[in-house]
N, C-alpha and C positions, 0 to 999 in steps of 0.2 A: 402096852405098845402105843406109841403115839402116832399122829396122823402121817407124819413123814415116813416113819418106818413101815407103816402099813402099806402106803402107796408104793414105796420103792420095792418092797418085797413083791407086791402084785406085779410090777412091771418087769421083774427078773424071773418070772415063771414063763417058760416057753409056751407060746400060743396066747399070751395075754398082753394086749397093747393098750394104749390110752383109751381107745373106744370101749373096750371090754371093761376097763376100770371104771369108766364113767357109768356104765350099767350096774356094776357091782356096788358102787357107793351110793347109788340112789336110795338104798335101803339102809336104815340105821342099824348097823350091827357092830359099832365099834365100842359100845359100852361093855367094858371088861373083856375086850377081845384078847385072845391068846392064840398061839399057833395051832392048837387043836381044834379050837372053834373055828378059826380061819379055814383050815383044811376041810372040815365038814361043811362049811358054808359054800365054798368055792365048788366043791364037787357036787353039791346040790343044784348047781345052776346050769348043768349041761353046757360046759364051755366048748369052744371051738373043736369040732370033730368029736364032741362028747368024750374027750380025753379025761381020764381020771388022774388026778395029780397025787403023787406019792408023798408020804411024809418026808422022805429024803429030799425030794425036789423043793419042797416048801421050806425045809430047814436050810437048804443051800441058798435058796433065794433070800432068806432072812439073814443069813451071814453076810451076803453081798450088800444088802440094805444097811446093816450096821456098820459095815466097813465104809460104805459111801458117806454115811453121816459123820463117821470119824474123820474122813478126809476133809469134808466141808468144814468141820470145826478147826482143823489145822490150817486150812486155807483161807479161812474167814469168808466162806461162802454161806449165805443164808438160804433157807429153804421155805417155800410156802405151797401148800397143797390146795386143791380144790375143796377140801374139807374145812380149811382154815377161814375165819371171818375175814381176815385181812387179804385174802387172795383177790387180785385185781378183777374188778367187775367186767372190765373190757375183754379180758381173756376168758372169763367164765361164760359170757353171753354168746360166743360163737359156736357153731355147730360142732366143729372138730377141735374142741378145746383142749389144751393141755391138762393133764391131771396134776402136774407138778412143775414148779419152776425153781431154778436156782439163780441167785442174784448176788451182786456186790454193788454197794452204794446206796443211793436214795431211792427206795422202792416207791415212794410217793410219786415220783416222776411218771410211774406207769398209770396213774389215775388222772393225770392232768391233761389239759387241752393240748393236743400233739398233732404234728404234721410229719409224715414220713417223706424224706428226701432221698431218692434212690436213682441209680443209673449205672452206666458202663463202668467196668474196671479199667478200660482204656479210652477214656473220654478225650476230646480235643482239648487244647489249652483253653479255648473259650468256654467249652463246657465245664471245665474244672472251676473257672472263675465264677460262672453263673451258679454252680452248686454252692460254693462259698458264700456269694453275695446274698442269694436268696435265704440261705440258712441264717446269715448274720442279721438280715432284716427281720425275719420272723422271730428269731430269738429275742431281738430287742422289743418286740411286740408282746412277748410273754409266752410264746408257744415252745413246747418241748420238741426238740428235733429227734426224730426216730430214724435210724439207719442201721446198717449192717456191719460197720467197721471194715468193709472190703476196700481194696485199693480203688483209686478213682473217685468217682462222684461221692460215694459213702464217706471217704476220708475227708474230703473237702466240706461236706455237709457237717460233719462233727466238728471240724476245725472252725468253720464259720460261727457255729453256736458257742464254742468255748471262747473264741476271741471277743464275742460280744457279751461275755459273762453270763450267757445263758445256760440252760441245762439240756443235756442230750442223753438219749438212750441207745445203747448198741445192743442189737438182738444177735446173739452168737449161734453158729451152727455146730457147736462142740461144747465140750465141758469147760467151765470157767477157770480151770487151772492150765488151760491151753489158749494161747492167743493166735487167732488166724485172721489175717496173715501175721507171720512173726515180726515183720517190720513195723507193725503198728502197736507194739508193746507199750511204748511211751504214750501213744494216743489213748490206748485202753486204760492206763493208769491215771491219765489227766481227766478223763471222763468221770472216773469214781472220785478223784480228788476235788473236782469242782461241782460237787453236789448232784452228779448225774447218776446213772445206772447202767450196769451191763448185766444182761439176763440171758438165760438159755433154759430150754426144757430138758437138756441133756445133763447127765451127771458127770462129775470130774472124771477125767481120763478118757472121755468118749471123744474120739478123733472125728475130724471132719469127713463127711462122705457127700457125694453128689446129691443123694436123696435129701439129706439134712439141710443142705443149701436151699433146696426148693421148699422144704417143710417150714423153714423159718420165715419165709415170705409171708405166709398166712398170719404169723404173729405180728410182723411189722404193719400189716394192714389192721389187724385187731386193735392194736395199741394206738392207732391214729384216727382222727376225725377226717383227715384228708391225705392224699398221696400225690407227690409231685415227682414226675419222671423228668430228669434233666437231659440225659442222652442214652440211647439204647439202639443196639443193632437190630436187625430185623428179627433175629431169633433170640434176643437177649433175655436174661433172667428176670428183668424188670416186668416182663409180661405175666409172670406168675403172680407177682404182688399186685399188679393191676386187676388181673382176674378175680383174685381174692377180694380186692377192695370193691369191685363192682358187685360181688356176691354179698359183701357186708354192707352194702349201701353207703359207702364212703365217697367223699367228694374227690374225684380224680382229676388232677391237672397235668398238663404236659408242656414242657417249654418249647416255644415255636421259634426255631432258628431263622435268621435272616437268609436271604439267597446266597450269601457268601458261604454258607456251611451245609447247604442242603445235599451236596454231592458226597459228603463224608459218609464212610460206612457206619460210623458210630451214631449217625442221625437217622438212618433209614428206618428204624423202629419208631422214631418220633413221628415221621411222616405217616406211618400206618395207624398209629394211635390217634393222630389228629384228624383222621377220616371218621372216627367214631364221634357222633354228636353228643354223647354222654360225657365226653372228656373235654375239660375246658383248656383253652388256649391260654398259655401265660407267656408274655413277651415284654411287658412293662409294668410300672407301678400300678397303673389302673386296673390291668388284668389280674395282677396278684391281689389287689384289694378286693375285687369281685370274687376271686377264689376264697379268700379268708372270710369273707362275709358269709358264704355258704357253710364254710367250715364252722364258723361261730354257731350258726343255726342248728347244725347237727349236734354240736356240743351242748347247747342249751336244751335241746330236745332230750338228749340222753341223760342230762342232769335232772331235768324235771321228772323224767320217768322214774329215775333212781330214788328221788326225794318223794315222789308220790308212793312208790312201793314201800318205802320206809315208814311213811305216815300210816299207810294201810296196815302194816304189821303192828305198829304201835296201837292202833285202834282195835285190832283183833285182840291184842293182849289185854287192852282196857275192858273190852266187852267181856272176855273170858273171866277175868278176876271179879269183875262186878256182877257176874252171873251167880258166883258162889259166895 
């Protein structure tokens, strides 16, 4: 049983979610794992409600896992799990990390210096232009643009990146054989064709739900060193991503509209966000430069931390082999 089959099987057992999976996989049990060993191990952990999992339940979950893997092969959907060496470090490092991701395109984008550009599905014409322009500029400077493929600000963020010949990542709230919204099918394909990436923590055929729309916001935050809100209503979904960003110690920016636009419904959330002194105001090239300087600092800190960890592991291996 490989890593993907193991993780997907676990996630298809009632009462086991990604948080439980992360606890289970902290212990190395995969060497020579089979369904019998898996069943005994899981039932020894006193899972939620101390429920005992039956052999039939496990076998059914495993059939679903095998079917999911077959669908992924047919749909050219790649899989990476928390147990794999190539699992994105950015996703691994957050508290509520996914146990598995599905992706199409260039997964290396998930490890690069990135900025999430997010906002309303119903922005003003000015907001749409701003989303496109900021994305275009940042892509030219080498940043990967992260967004959610939604209508409005997300769409224009992806387009700005593509038109500048940059790379962009779409974090989806559903399985990757489903495009949400449907009218962005061409955009979905162009992202993949232009060395970008579309990814999701949900398996093929998993439809969109309100819960999943909220859940994917934490991944947009995790994949980025900074987040820019273009336009949002007072109760807009962008606040979820901002809250995750603050929790993840990301650099948060918010576009400051001129007085001509401050009465628009789609801007009222911006006014609220800009009252927070931890959120940077962006309105011109200089303020955007200030934002990216801080993003670069975060990226360099993360890079140095990762390099130091790698060096420490190498030294431990060196010390071990030289001891014997």
